[in-house]
N, CA, C and O atoms as a GROMACS GRO file, in nm:
protein
  600
    1VAL      N    1   6.105  -2.377  -4.582
    1VAL     CA    2   6.021  -2.493  -4.557
    1VAL      C    3   5.918  -2.458  -4.449
    1VAL      O    4   5.801  -2.496  -4.459
    2ARG      N    5   5.962  -2.388  -4.346
    2ARG     CA    6   5.871  -2.353  -4.234
    2ARG      C    7   5.762  -2.253  -4.288
    2ARG      O    8   5.646  -2.263  -4.251
    3LYS      N    9   5.802  -2.160  -4.374
    3LYS     CA   10   5.704  -2.059  -4.429
    3LYS      C   11   5.604  -2.132  -4.514
    3LYS      O   12   5.485  -2.101  -4.504
    4ALA      N   13   5.642  -2.224  -4.595
    4ALA     CA   14   5.553  -2.301  -4.682
    4ALA      C   15   5.451  -2.381  -4.598
    4ALA      O   16   5.333  -2.387  -4.632
    5LYS      N   17   5.497  -2.440  -4.489
    5LYS     CA   18   5.409  -2.521  -4.404
    5LYS      C   19   5.306  -2.425  -4.337
    5LYS      O   20   5.188  -2.459  -4.328
    6THR      N   21   5.349  -2.311  -4.293
    6THR     CA   22   5.259  -2.213  -4.228
    6THR      C   23   5.153  -2.167  -4.328
    6THR      O   24   5.035  -2.156  -4.293
    7GLU      N   25   5.195  -2.140  -4.454
    7GLU     CA   26   5.104  -2.093  -4.555
    7GLU      C   27   5.003  -2.206  -4.593
    7GLU      O   28   4.887  -2.177  -4.626
    8ARG      N   29   5.048  -2.332  -4.589
    8ARG     CA   30   4.959  -2.442  -4.622
    8ARG      C   31   4.848  -2.454  -4.509
    8ARG      O   32   4.735  -2.496  -4.537
    9ILE      N   33   4.880  -2.419  -4.392
    9ILE     CA   34   4.783  -2.423  -4.282
    9ILE      C   35   4.697  -2.300  -4.280
    9ILE      O   36   4.575  -2.311  -4.270
   10LEU      N   37   4.756  -2.184  -4.290
   10LEU     CA   38   4.680  -2.064  -4.273
   10LEU      C   39   4.589  -2.027  -4.390
   10LEU      O   40   4.477  -1.978  -4.373
   11LEU      N   41   4.641  -2.054  -4.509
   11LEU     CA   42   4.557  -2.013  -4.627
   11LEU      C   43   4.421  -2.086  -4.628
   11LEU      O   44   4.318  -2.019  -4.641
   12PRO      N   45   4.416  -2.219  -4.615
   12PRO     CA   46   4.280  -2.279  -4.609
   12PRO      C   47   4.199  -2.231  -4.495
   12PRO      O   48   4.078  -2.212  -4.510
   13LEU      N   49   4.260  -2.211  -4.380
   13LEU     CA   50   4.192  -2.158  -4.263
   13LEU      C   51   4.131  -2.017  -4.290
   13LEU      O   52   4.017  -1.988  -4.253
   14PHE      N   53   4.210  -1.934  -4.356
   14PHE     CA   54   4.158  -1.803  -4.393
   14PHE      C   55   4.046  -1.807  -4.498
   14PHE      O   56   3.951  -1.729  -4.489
   15VAL      N   57   4.056  -1.892  -4.593
   15VAL     CA   58   3.947  -1.908  -4.695
   15VAL      C   59   3.826  -1.957  -4.629
   15VAL      O   60   3.717  -1.906  -4.658
   16ALA      N   61   3.834  -2.055  -4.540
   16ALA     CA   62   3.721  -2.112  -4.471
   16ALA      C   63   3.656  -2.001  -4.377
   16ALA      O   64   3.534  -1.996  -4.362
   17LEU      N   65   3.738  -1.918  -4.316
   17LEU     CA   66   3.684  -1.815  -4.229
   17LEU      C   67   3.612  -1.711  -4.313
   17LEU      O   68   3.506  -1.663  -4.273
   18MET      N   69   3.666  -1.673  -4.428
   18MET     CA   70   3.598  -1.574  -4.511
   18MET      C   71   3.471  -1.631  -4.572
   18MET      O   72   3.374  -1.557  -4.592
   19ALA      N   73   3.469  -1.759  -4.601
   19ALA     CA   74   3.343  -1.818  -4.655
   19ALA      C   75   3.239  -1.820  -4.542
   19ALA      O   76   3.121  -1.798  -4.570
   20PHE      N   77   3.277  -1.846  -4.416
   20PHE     CA   78   3.185  -1.843  -4.301
   20PHE      C   79   3.133  -1.700  -4.278
   20PHE      O   80   3.014  -1.684  -4.256
   21TYR      N   81   3.214  -1.603  -4.283
   21TYR     CA   82   3.172  -1.465  -4.263
   21TYR      C   83   3.082  -1.426  -4.376
   21TYR      O   84   2.977  -1.367  -4.349
   22TYR      N   85   3.114  -1.456  -4.502
   22TYR     CA   86   3.030  -1.417  -4.612
   22TYR      C   87   2.893  -1.478  -4.600
   22TYR      O   88   2.792  -1.408  -4.616
   23THR      N   89   2.887  -1.608  -4.572
   23THR     CA   90   2.757  -1.671  -4.553
   23THR      C   91   2.678  -1.610  -4.439
   23THR      O   92   2.558  -1.586  -4.453
   24GLY      N   93   2.741  -1.586  -4.330
   24GLY     CA   94   2.676  -1.526  -4.216
   24GLY      C   95   2.616  -1.388  -4.245
   24GLY      O   96   2.501  -1.359  -4.212
   25PHE      N   97   2.697  -1.304  -4.307
   25PHE     CA   98   2.655  -1.170  -4.328
   25PHE      C   99   2.568  -1.150  -4.451
   25PHE      O  100   2.495  -1.051  -4.458
   26SER      N  101   2.574  -1.240  -4.547
   26SER     CA  102   2.487  -1.232  -4.663
   26SER      C  103   2.361  -1.312  -4.663
   26SER      O  104   2.265  -1.280  -4.734
   27GLN      N  105   2.360  -1.421  -4.580
   27GLN     CA  106   2.246  -1.509  -4.573
   27GLN      C  107   2.181  -1.517  -4.434
   27GLN      O  108   2.062  -1.488  -4.418
   28PHE      N  109   2.261  -1.557  -4.336
   28PHE     CA  110   2.208  -1.583  -4.202
   28PHE      C  111   2.155  -1.462  -4.135
   28PHE      O  112   2.039  -1.461  -4.095
   29TYR      N  113   2.234  -1.360  -4.120
   29TYR     CA  114   2.195  -1.238  -4.040
   29TYR      C  115   2.077  -1.162  -4.105
   29TYR      O  116   1.985  -1.122  -4.033
   30PRO      N  117   2.074  -1.141  -4.242
   30PRO     CA  118   1.956  -1.076  -4.298
   30PRO      C  119   1.828  -1.157  -4.272
   30PRO      O  120   1.725  -1.096  -4.244
   31GLU      N  121   1.830  -1.286  -4.278
   31GLU     CA  122   1.718  -1.370  -4.247
   31GLU      C  123   1.675  -1.360  -4.101
   31GLU      O  124   1.557  -1.353  -4.068
   32LEU      N  125   1.778  -1.361  -4.013
   32LEU     CA  126   1.751  -1.355  -3.871
   32LEU      C  127   1.690  -1.220  -3.830
   32LEU      O  128   1.602  -1.215  -3.744
   33LEU      N  129   1.738  -1.110  -3.890
   33LEU     CA  130   1.691  -0.977  -3.849
   33LEU      C  131   1.552  -0.944  -3.895
   33LEU      O  132   1.500  -0.837  -3.864
   34LYS      N  133   1.489  -1.035  -3.971
   34LYS     CA  134   1.348  -1.013  -4.007
   34LYS      C  135   1.263  -1.027  -3.879
   34LYS      O  136   1.152  -0.974  -3.872
   35TYR      N  137   1.314  -1.095  -3.783
   35TYR     CA  138   1.236  -1.118  -3.654
   35TYR      C  139   1.263  -1.017  -3.549
   35TYR      O  140   1.202  -1.023  -3.442
   36GLN      N  141   1.356  -0.919  -3.576
   36GLN     CA  142   1.378  -0.810  -3.490
   36GLN      C  143   1.290  -0.698  -3.543
   36GLN      O  144   1.338  -0.605  -3.609
   37ILE      N  145   1.165  -0.706  -3.514
   37ILE     CA  146   1.067  -0.628  -3.588
   37ILE      C  147   1.062  -0.476  -3.562
   37ILE      O  148   1.003  -0.401  -3.639
   38THR      N  149   1.125  -0.434  -3.453
   38THR     CA  150   1.123  -0.293  -3.429
   38THR      C  151   1.184  -0.209  -3.538
   38THR      O  152   1.145  -0.093  -3.557
   39ASN      N  153   1.278  -0.266  -3.611
   39ASN     CA  154   1.337  -0.198  -3.726
   39ASN      C  155   1.228  -0.173  -3.830
   39ASN      O  156   1.219  -0.063  -3.885
   40GLN      N  157   1.146  -0.275  -3.859
   40GLN     CA  158   1.041  -0.264  -3.961
   40GLN      C  159   0.933  -0.177  -3.912
   40GLN      O  160   0.882  -0.098  -3.991
   41VAL      N  161   0.891  -0.184  -3.787
   41VAL     CA  162   0.786  -0.101  -3.728
   41VAL      C  163   0.832   0.046  -3.743
   41VAL      O  164   0.754   0.129  -3.790
   42GLY      N  165   0.954   0.077  -3.705
   42GLY     CA  166   1.005   0.211  -3.717
   42GLY      C  167   1.007   0.260  -3.857
   42GLY      O  168   0.971   0.376  -3.882
   43ARG      N  169   1.046   0.178  -3.951
   43ARG     CA  170   1.040   0.215  -4.095
   43ARG      C  171   0.897   0.241  -4.140
   43ARG      O  172   0.874   0.336  -4.214
   44ASP      N  173   0.801   0.160  -4.095
   44ASP     CA  174   0.663   0.178  -4.135
   44ASP      C  175   0.611   0.307  -4.077
   44ASP      O  176   0.535   0.377  -4.144
   45ILE      N  177   0.648   0.342  -3.955
   45ILE     CA  178   0.610   0.471  -3.899
   45ILE      C  179   0.669   0.591  -3.971
   45ILE      O  180   0.601   0.691  -3.992
   46ALA      N  181   0.791   0.580  -4.008
   46ALA     CA  182   0.861   0.686  -4.084
   46ALA      C  183   0.798   0.699  -4.222
   46ALA      O  184   0.776   0.810  -4.270
   47ALA      N  185   0.770   0.586  -4.286
   47ALA     CA  186   0.712   0.587  -4.423
   47ALA      C  187   0.574   0.647  -4.425
   47ALA      O  188   0.534   0.702  -4.528
   48ASN      N  189   0.500   0.640  -4.319
   48ASN     CA  190   0.366   0.700  -4.315
   48ASN      C  191   0.370   0.838  -4.256
   48ASN      O  192   0.264   0.897  -4.232
   49ASN      N  193   0.493   0.893  -4.230
   49ASN     CA  194   0.504   1.029  -4.183
   49ASN      C  195   0.422   1.055  -4.057
   49ASN      O  196   0.361   1.162  -4.042
   50VAL      N  197   0.421   0.958  -3.966
   50VAL     CA  198   0.347   0.972  -3.842
   50VAL      C  199   0.418   1.072  -3.753
   50VAL      O  200   0.537   1.058  -3.724
   51PRO      N  201   0.342   1.175  -3.709
   51PRO     CA  202   0.401   1.275  -3.614
   51PRO      C  203   0.452   1.207  -3.485
   51PRO      O  204   0.396   1.106  -3.444
   52ARG      N  205   0.555   1.260  -3.423
   52ARG     CA  206   0.609   1.206  -3.301
   52ARG      C  207   0.504   1.186  -3.195
   52ARG      O  208   0.501   1.083  -3.127
   53GLU      N  209   0.421   1.280  -3.183
   53GLU     CA  210   0.316   1.278  -3.072
   53GLU      C  211   0.207   1.175  -3.102
   53GLU      O  212   0.133   1.137  -3.011
   54ALA      N  213   0.196   1.130  -3.225
   54ALA     CA  214   0.087   1.043  -3.260
   54ALA      C  215   0.131   0.895  -3.267
   54ALA      O  216   0.056   0.811  -3.316
   55PHE      N  217   0.251   0.865  -3.218
   55PHE     CA  218   0.304   0.728  -3.216
   55PHE      C  219   0.329   0.692  -3.067
   55PHE      O  220   0.404   0.760  -2.998
   56LYS      N  221   0.265   0.586  -3.022
   56LYS     CA  222   0.278   0.545  -2.882
   56LYS      C  223   0.291   0.396  -2.872
   56LYS      O  224   0.263   0.324  -2.968
   57MET      N  225   0.334   0.348  -2.756
   57MET     CA  226   0.343   0.205  -2.727
   57MET      C  227   0.244   0.173  -2.618
   57MET      O  228   0.216   0.253  -2.529
   58TYR      N  229   0.189   0.050  -2.627
   58TYR     CA  230   0.104   0.001  -2.523
   58TYR      C  231   0.148  -0.139  -2.493
   58TYR      O  232   0.150  -0.224  -2.581
   59ARG      N  233   0.185  -0.164  -2.364
   59ARG     CA  234   0.218  -0.295  -2.316
   59ARG      C  235   0.349  -0.353  -2.375
   59ARG      O  236   0.358  -0.475  -2.387
   60ASP      N  237   0.446  -0.274  -2.411
   60ASP     CA  238   0.570  -0.328  -2.462
   60ASP      C  239   0.687  -0.261  -2.400
   60ASP      O  240   0.676  -0.146  -2.357
   61ASN      N  241   0.797  -0.328  -2.393
   61ASN     CA  242   0.922  -0.269  -2.347
   61ASN      C  243   0.990  -0.190  -2.456
   61ASN      O  244   0.996  -0.234  -2.571
   62PHE      N  245   1.041  -0.076  -2.421
   62PHE     CA  246   1.100   0.012  -2.520
   62PHE      C  247   1.226  -0.054  -2.579
   62PHE      O  248   1.301  -0.121  -2.508
   63GLN      N  249   1.249  -0.036  -2.706
   63GLN     CA  250   1.370  -0.086  -2.773
   63GLN      C  251   1.429   0.028  -2.856
   63GLN      O  252   1.358   0.094  -2.931
   64HIS      N  253   1.554   0.048  -2.842
   64HIS     CA  254   1.621   0.160  -2.907
   64HIS      C  255   1.610   0.158  -3.061
   64HIS      O  256   1.604   0.265  -3.123
   65SER      N  257   1.608   0.042  -3.121
   65SER     CA  258   1.599   0.038  -3.264
   65SER      C  259   1.460   0.097  -3.314
   65SER      O  260   1.453   0.152  -3.424
   66LEU      N  261   1.355   0.085  -3.234
   66LEU     CA  262   1.229   0.146  -3.268
   66LEU      C  263   1.241   0.296  -3.262
   66LEU      O  264   1.187   0.364  -3.349
   67ASP      N  265   1.310   0.350  -3.165
   67ASP     CA  266   1.334   0.492  -3.158
   67ASP      C  267   1.414   0.542  -3.272
   67ASP      O  268   1.385   0.649  -3.327
   68PHE      N  269   1.514   0.467  -3.310
   68PHE     CA  270   1.604   0.505  -3.423
   68PHE      C  271   1.533   0.508  -3.554
   68PHE      O  272   1.536   0.610  -3.624
   69TYR      N  273   1.467   0.396  -3.590
   69TYR     CA  274   1.405   0.381  -3.723
   69TYR      C  275   1.281   0.464  -3.740
   69TYR      O  276   1.250   0.504  -3.852
   70SER      N  277   1.209   0.490  -3.632
   70SER     CA  278   1.086   0.574  -3.644
   70SER      C  279   1.118   0.721  -3.638
   70SER      O  280   1.031   0.804  -3.662
   71ARG      N  281   1.236   0.754  -3.608
   71ARG     CA  282   1.282   0.895  -3.594
   71ARG      C  283   1.209   0.968  -3.486
   71ARG      O  284   1.194   1.090  -3.492
   72SER      N  285   1.162   0.895  -3.386
   72SER     CA  286   1.091   0.954  -3.269
   72SER      C  287   1.112   0.863  -3.152
   72SER      O  288   1.154   0.749  -3.166
   73ALA      N  289   1.082   0.914  -3.039
   73ALA     CA  290   1.091   0.839  -2.912
   73ALA      C  291   0.945   0.817  -2.863
   73ALA      O  292   0.888   0.901  -2.793
   74PRO      N  293   0.888   0.704  -2.902
   74PRO     CA  294   0.745   0.687  -2.866
   74PRO      C  295   0.727   0.667  -2.718
   74PRO      O  296   0.802   0.594  -2.653
   75GLY      N  297   0.630   0.730  -2.667
   75GLY     CA  298   0.596   0.713  -2.524
   75GLY      C  299   0.493   0.606  -2.505
   75GLY      O  300   0.448   0.545  -2.602
   76TYR      N  301   0.455   0.582  -2.380
   76TYR     CA  302   0.352   0.484  -2.349
   76TYR      C  303   0.214   0.551  -2.340
   76TYR      O  304   0.204   0.670  -2.312
   77ILE      N  305   0.114   0.476  -2.364
   77ILE     CA  306  -0.021   0.526  -2.355
   77ILE      C  307  -0.112   0.420  -2.293
   77ILE      O  308  -0.090   0.301  -2.313
   78GLY      N  309  -0.210   0.462  -2.221
   78GLY     CA  310  -0.312   0.368  -2.177
   78GLY      C  311  -0.432   0.374  -2.271
   78GLY      O  312  -0.431   0.444  -2.372
   79LEU      N  313  -0.532   0.299  -2.236
   79LEU     CA  314  -0.652   0.300  -2.325
   79LEU      C  315  -0.765   0.389  -2.270
   79LEU      O  316  -0.883   0.366  -2.294
   80ASP      N  317  -0.722   0.492  -2.196
   80ASP     CA  318  -0.818   0.588  -2.148
   80ASP      C  319  -0.847   0.685  -2.258
   80ASP      O  320  -0.756   0.742  -2.317
   81SER      N  321  -0.975   0.704  -2.287
   81SER     CA  322  -1.015   0.799  -2.396
   81SER      C  323  -0.964   0.942  -2.374
   81SER      O  324  -0.943   1.018  -2.469
   82SER      N  325  -0.946   0.976  -2.248
   82SER     CA  326  -0.897   1.117  -2.218
   82SER      C  327  -0.752   1.133  -2.264
   82SER      O  328  -0.706   1.246  -2.284
   83GLN      N  329  -0.680   1.024  -2.281
   83GLN     CA  330  -0.544   1.025  -2.334
   83GLN      C  331  -0.544   1.018  -2.490
   83GLN      O  332  -0.467   1.088  -2.557
   84ILE      N  333  -0.628   0.934  -2.541
   84ILE     CA  334  -0.632   0.901  -2.681
   84ILE      C  335  -0.699   1.006  -2.765
   84ILE      O  336  -0.643   1.047  -2.866
   85MET      N  337  -0.816   1.051  -2.727
   85MET     CA  338  -0.895   1.142  -2.808
   85MET      C  339  -0.825   1.276  -2.839
   85MET      O  340  -0.837   1.322  -2.952
   86PRO      N  341  -0.753   1.339  -2.748
   86PRO     CA  342  -0.685   1.461  -2.787
   86PRO      C  343  -0.578   1.438  -2.896
   86PRO      O  344  -0.557   1.525  -2.981
   87ILE      N  345  -0.512   1.326  -2.894
   87ILE     CA  346  -0.414   1.295  -3.002
   87ILE      C  347  -0.485   1.278  -3.134
   87ILE      O  348  -0.438   1.328  -3.236
   88ILE      N  349  -0.598   1.207  -3.133
   88ILE     CA  350  -0.667   1.178  -3.260
   88ILE      C  351  -0.721   1.314  -3.312
   88ILE      O  352  -0.714   1.342  -3.432
   89GLU      N  353  -0.777   1.398  -3.221
   89GLU     CA  354  -0.827   1.528  -3.267
   89GLU      C  355  -0.718   1.617  -3.324
   89GLU      O  356  -0.744   1.691  -3.419
   90GLU      N  357  -0.599   1.612  -3.271
   90GLU     CA  358  -0.492   1.695  -3.320
   90GLU      C  359  -0.429   1.643  -3.444
   90GLU      O  360  -0.397   1.721  -3.534
   91HIS      N  361  -0.409   1.510  -3.453
   91HIS     CA  362  -0.328   1.448  -3.560
   91HIS      C  363  -0.413   1.366  -3.655
   91HIS      O  364  -0.363   1.321  -3.758
   92GLY      N  365  -0.536   1.346  -3.625
   92GLY     CA  366  -0.620   1.264  -3.715
   92GLY      C  367  -0.617   1.114  -3.684
   92GLY      O  368  -0.708   1.041  -3.722
   93ALA      N  369  -0.514   1.071  -3.615
   93ALA     CA  370  -0.502   0.928  -3.583
   93ALA      C  371  -0.395   0.909  -3.477
   93ALA      O  372  -0.309   0.994  -3.455
   94LEU      N  373  -0.404   0.792  -3.411
   94LEU     CA  374  -0.300   0.752  -3.310
   94LEU      C  375  -0.251   0.620  -3.353
   94LEU      O  376  -0.330   0.527  -3.369
   95TRP      N  377  -0.120   0.606  -3.373
   95TRP     CA  378  -0.054   0.483  -3.409
   95TRP      C  379  -0.001   0.416  -3.282
   95TRP      O  380   0.072   0.480  -3.207
   96VAL      N  381  -0.036   0.285  -3.255
   96VAL     CA  382   0.002   0.217  -3.135
   96VAL      C  383   0.072   0.092  -3.174
   96VAL      O  384   0.025   0.016  -3.258
   97TYR      N  385   0.190   0.070  -3.111
   97TYR     CA  386   0.268  -0.050  -3.120
   97TYR      C  387   0.241  -0.134  -2.994
   97TYR      O  388   0.254  -0.084  -2.882
   98THR      N  389   0.204  -0.262  -3.011
   98THR     CA  390   0.171  -0.340  -2.897
   98THR      C  391   0.184  -0.491  -2.923
   98THR      O  392   0.201  -0.533  -3.037
   99ASP      N  393   0.174  -0.569  -2.816
   99ASP     CA  394   0.185  -0.712  -2.823
   99ASP      C  395   0.041  -0.768  -2.845
   99ASP      O  396  -0.054  -0.692  -2.862
  100SER      N  397   0.028  -0.900  -2.845
  100SER     CA  398  -0.098  -0.961  -2.873
  100SER      C  399  -0.204  -0.936  -2.760
  100SER      O  400  -0.323  -0.924  -2.789
  101THR      N  401  -0.161  -0.929  -2.635
  101THR     CA  402  -0.255  -0.894  -2.533
  101THR      C  403  -0.302  -0.753  -2.542
  101THR      O  404  -0.420  -0.726  -2.517
  102GLY      N  405  -0.214  -0.661  -2.579
  102GLY     CA  406  -0.249  -0.522  -2.599
  102GLY      C  407  -0.338  -0.503  -2.719
  102GLY      O  408  -0.425  -0.415  -2.718
  103TYR      N  409  -0.320  -0.581  -2.822
  103TYR     CA  410  -0.406  -0.574  -2.939
  103TYR      C  411  -0.544  -0.619  -2.900
  103TYR      O  412  -0.641  -0.556  -2.941
  104SER      N  413  -0.556  -0.725  -2.822
  104SER     CA  414  -0.686  -0.772  -2.780
  104SER      C  415  -0.754  -0.662  -2.695
  104SER      O  416  -0.873  -0.636  -2.712
  105ASP      N  417  -0.680  -0.596  -2.604
  105ASP     CA  418  -0.734  -0.482  -2.526
  105ASP      C  419  -0.783  -0.373  -2.613
  105ASP      O  420  -0.892  -0.320  -2.590
  106ILE      N  421  -0.708  -0.336  -2.714
  106ILE     CA  422  -0.753  -0.232  -2.810
  106ILE      C  423  -0.879  -0.275  -2.888
  106ILE      O  424  -0.970  -0.194  -2.907
  107LEU      N  425  -0.883  -0.398  -2.930
  107LEU     CA  426  -1.001  -0.442  -3.004
  107LEU      C  427  -1.127  -0.433  -2.916
  107LEU      O  428  -1.235  -0.397  -2.963
  108ASN      N  429  -1.108  -0.467  -2.786
  108ASN     CA  430  -1.223  -0.460  -2.696
  108ASN      C  431  -1.251  -0.321  -2.639
  108ASN      O  432  -1.347  -0.305  -2.564
  109SER      N  433  -1.172  -0.222  -2.673
  109SER     CA  434  -1.184  -0.086  -2.608
  109SER      C  435  -1.297  -0.007  -2.684
  109SER      O  436  -1.347   0.092  -2.631
  110GLY      N  437  -1.335  -0.046  -2.801
  110GLY     CA  438  -1.438   0.025  -2.869
  110GLY      C  439  -1.394   0.135  -2.963
  110GLY      O  440  -1.476   0.199  -3.028
  111PHE      N  441  -1.261   0.156  -2.971
  111PHE     CA  442  -1.209   0.259  -3.061
  111PHE      C  443  -1.214   0.212  -3.208
  111PHE      O  444  -1.214   0.092  -3.236
  112ASN      N  445  -1.219   0.307  -3.300
  112ASN     CA  446  -1.224   0.272  -3.444
  112ASN      C  447  -1.084   0.243  -3.494
  112ASN      O  448  -1.000   0.334  -3.502
  113LEU      N  449  -1.057   0.117  -3.528
  113LEU     CA  450  -0.928   0.078  -3.579
  113LEU      C  451  -0.929   0.090  -3.734
  113LEU      O  452  -1.014   0.033  -3.802
  114ALA      N  453  -0.832   0.165  -3.785
  114ALA     CA  454  -0.825   0.185  -3.929
  114ALA      C  455  -0.724   0.096  -3.992
  114ALA      O  456  -0.752   0.043  -4.100
  115THR      N  457  -0.613   0.077  -3.936
  115THR     CA  458  -0.505  -0.001  -3.998
  115THR      C  459  -0.445  -0.093  -3.895
  115THR      O  460  -0.424  -0.054  -3.780
  116VAL      N  461  -0.417  -0.214  -3.934
  116VAL     CA  462  -0.352  -0.306  -3.845
  116VAL      C  463  -0.246  -0.380  -3.928
  116VAL      O  464  -0.276  -0.433  -4.035
  117LYS      N  465  -0.122  -0.383  -3.878
  117LYS     CA  466  -0.021  -0.461  -3.943
  117LYS      C  467   0.034  -0.555  -3.838
  117LYS      O  468   0.064  -0.514  -3.726
  118GLU      N  469   0.048  -0.682  -3.875
  118GLU     CA  470   0.092  -0.782  -3.779
  118GLU      C  471   0.239  -0.813  -3.812
  118GLU      O  472   0.279  -0.815  -3.928
  119TYR      N  473   0.316  -0.838  -3.707
  119TYR     CA  474   0.457  -0.873  -3.717
  119TYR      C  475   0.483  -0.996  -3.633
  119TYR      O  476   0.414  -1.020  -3.534
  120LYS      N  477   0.581  -1.072  -3.671
  120LYS     CA  478   0.622  -1.192  -3.595
  120LYS      C  479   0.758  -1.159  -3.530
  120LYS      O  480   0.853  -1.128  -3.601
  121ARG      N  481   0.768  -1.165  -3.402
  121ARG     CA  482   0.888  -1.121  -3.328
  121ARG      C  483   0.955  -1.235  -3.254
  121ARG      O  484   0.890  -1.326  -3.202
  122PHE      N  485   1.086  -1.227  -3.252
  122PHE     CA  486   1.170  -1.311  -3.166
  122PHE      C  487   1.286  -1.233  -3.118
  122PHE      O  488   1.348  -1.161  -3.197
  123PRO      N  489   1.321  -1.243  -2.991
  123PRO     CA  490   1.441  -1.172  -2.938
  123PRO      C  491   1.569  -1.235  -2.995
  123PRO      O  492   1.623  -1.329  -2.936
  124VAL      N  493   1.618  -1.184  -3.107
  124VAL     CA  494   1.727  -1.248  -3.174
  124VAL      C  495   1.859  -1.250  -3.099
  124VAL      O  496   1.952  -1.321  -3.137
  125GLN      N  497   1.865  -1.174  -2.993
  125GLN     CA  498   1.988  -1.173  -2.914
  125GLN      C  499   1.992  -1.301  -2.823
  125GLN      O  500   2.094  -1.329  -2.760
  126PHE      N  501   1.882  -1.377  -2.818
  126PHE     CA  502   1.875  -1.493  -2.742
  126PHE      C  503   1.837  -1.618  -2.828
  126PHE      O  504   1.734  -1.682  -2.806
  127LEU      N  505   1.922  -1.650  -2.924
  127LEU     CA  506   1.890  -1.760  -3.017
  127LEU      C  507   1.876  -1.890  -2.942
  127LEU      O  508   1.948  -1.918  -2.846
  128THR      N  509   1.783  -1.969  -2.989
  128THR     CA  510   1.761  -2.106  -2.937
  128THR      C  511   1.754  -2.202  -3.056
  128THR      O  512   1.727  -2.160  -3.169
  129PHE      N  513   1.777  -2.329  -3.029
  129PHE     CA  514   1.765  -2.428  -3.134
  129PHE      C  515   1.625  -2.438  -3.189
  129PHE      O  516   1.610  -2.451  -3.310
  130PRO      N  517   1.520  -2.434  -3.106
  130PRO     CA  518   1.383  -2.440  -3.166
  130PRO      C  519   1.358  -2.320  -3.263
  130PRO      O  520   1.288  -2.336  -3.363
  131PHE      N  521   1.412  -2.208  -3.235
  131PHE     CA  522   1.397  -2.091  -3.327
  131PHE      C  523   1.475  -2.113  -3.454
  131PHE      O  524   1.423  -2.086  -3.562
  132LEU      N  525   1.597  -2.162  -3.445
  132LEU     CA  526   1.683  -2.180  -3.555
  132LEU      C  527   1.631  -2.289  -3.654
  132LEU      O  528   1.662  -2.287  -3.773
  133SER      N  529   1.553  -2.382  -3.599
  133SER     CA  530   1.497  -2.490  -3.684
  133SER      C  531   1.372  -2.438  -3.754
  133SER      O  532   1.277  -2.395  -3.688
  134PRO      N  533   1.371  -2.439  -3.891
  134PRO     CA  534   1.252  -2.397  -3.961
  134PRO      C  535   1.122  -2.468  -3.926
  134PRO      O  536   1.013  -2.411  -3.939
  135GLN      N  537   1.135  -2.597  -3.880
  135GLN     CA  538   1.015  -2.673  -3.848
  135GLN      C  539   0.952  -2.631  -3.719
  135GLN      O  540   0.833  -2.652  -3.700
  136THR      N  541   1.028  -2.571  -3.627
  136THR     CA  542   0.973  -2.530  -3.498
  136THR      C  543   0.974  -2.380  -3.477
  136THR      O  544   0.931  -2.332  -3.372
  137ARG      N  545   1.021  -2.306  -3.572
  137ARG     CA  546   1.038  -2.160  -3.556
  137ARG      C  547   0.906  -2.088  -3.530
  137ARG      O  548   0.901  -1.999  -3.445
  138GLU      N  549   0.799  -2.123  -3.602
  138GLU     CA  550   0.672  -2.052  -3.585
  138GLU      C  551   0.621  -2.055  -3.443
  138GLU      O  552   0.563  -1.957  -3.396
  139LYS      N  553   0.640  -2.162  -3.375
  139LYS     CA  554   0.596  -2.173  -3.236
  139LYS      C  555   0.677  -2.086  -3.137
  139LYS      O  556   0.635  -2.061  -3.024
  140GLN      N  557   0.791  -2.040  -3.184
  140GLN     CA  558   0.877  -1.956  -3.100
  140GLN      C  559   0.847  -1.804  -3.111
  140GLN      O  560   0.895  -1.724  -3.031
  141LEU      N  561   0.767  -1.771  -3.212
  141LEU     CA  562   0.748  -1.629  -3.243
  141LEU      C  563   0.633  -1.571  -3.164
  141LEU      O  564   0.537  -1.641  -3.131
  142ASP      N  565   0.643  -1.442  -3.134
  142ASP     CA  566   0.535  -1.368  -3.065
  142ASP      C  567   0.470  -1.272  -3.168
  142ASP      O  568   0.535  -1.218  -3.258
  143ASP      N  569   0.340  -1.256  -3.149
  143ASP     CA  570   0.271  -1.166  -3.244
  143ASP      C  571   0.273  -1.024  -3.185
  143ASP      O  572   0.249  -1.005  -3.066
  144TYR      N  573   0.304  -0.924  -3.270
  144TYR     CA  574   0.304  -0.785  -3.236
  144TYR      C  575   0.225  -0.709  -3.344
  144TYR      O  576   0.213  -0.757  -3.457
  145TYR      N  577   0.175  -0.596  -3.310
  145TYR     CA  578   0.090  -0.521  -3.398
  145TYR      C  579   0.113  -0.376  -3.399
  145TYR      O  580   0.150  -0.316  -3.297
  146LEU      N  581   0.092  -0.314  -3.516
  146LEU     CA  582   0.092  -0.167  -3.529
  146LEU      C  583  -0.049  -0.133  -3.568
  146LEU      O  584  -0.097  -0.169  -3.676
  147VAL      N  585  -0.115  -0.062  -3.480
  147VAL     CA  586  -0.256  -0.035  -3.490
  147VAL      C  587  -0.274   0.117  -3.507
  147VAL      O  588  -0.215   0.199  -3.436
  148LYS      N  589  -0.360   0.150  -3.605
  148LYS     CA  590  -0.392   0.292  -3.627
  148LYS      C  591  -0.535   0.317  -3.578
  148LYS      O  592  -0.629   0.261  -3.634
  149ILE      N  593  -0.553   0.396  -3.479
  149ILE     CA  594  -0.679   0.429  -3.420
  149ILE      C  595  -0.723   0.567  -3.470
  149ILE      O  596  -0.652   0.668  -3.461
  150GLN      N  597  -0.848   0.565  -3.525
  150GLN     CA  598  -0.901   0.694  -3.574
  150GLN      C  599  -1.025   0.735  -3.490
  150GLN      O  600  -1.084   0.840  -3.515
   0.00000   0.00000   0.00000
């Protein structure tokens, strides 16, 4: 009798827990991780076969997933032509990952921009109700860019 009572309680709990995990891992987390953009930026860098020395960051904090997915450890660069031009001369282009302020700086620097890809970023480790709500999510996102300077 005691075993049957325990099974009646635990079995529905187990089924509900499995349904919760399945929904989370098949629906919620894949959707959420679209906003952890360093994974996608790293894949884009790897897909374009960008040499390690030709990929830099400007005005952003380093994130390990960017290092992992790009298969390189991008350093930081300023907008000084004495830093940029040798890279362009050696590799044909410089790829720069930056935020919206950095993108504005690059646009105003006078360099020739060949490719720009825009990403929408949210620090998914700090979930908030405004981000989780589809009606207010867009206001919570930050613009980031991958810029190819030639």
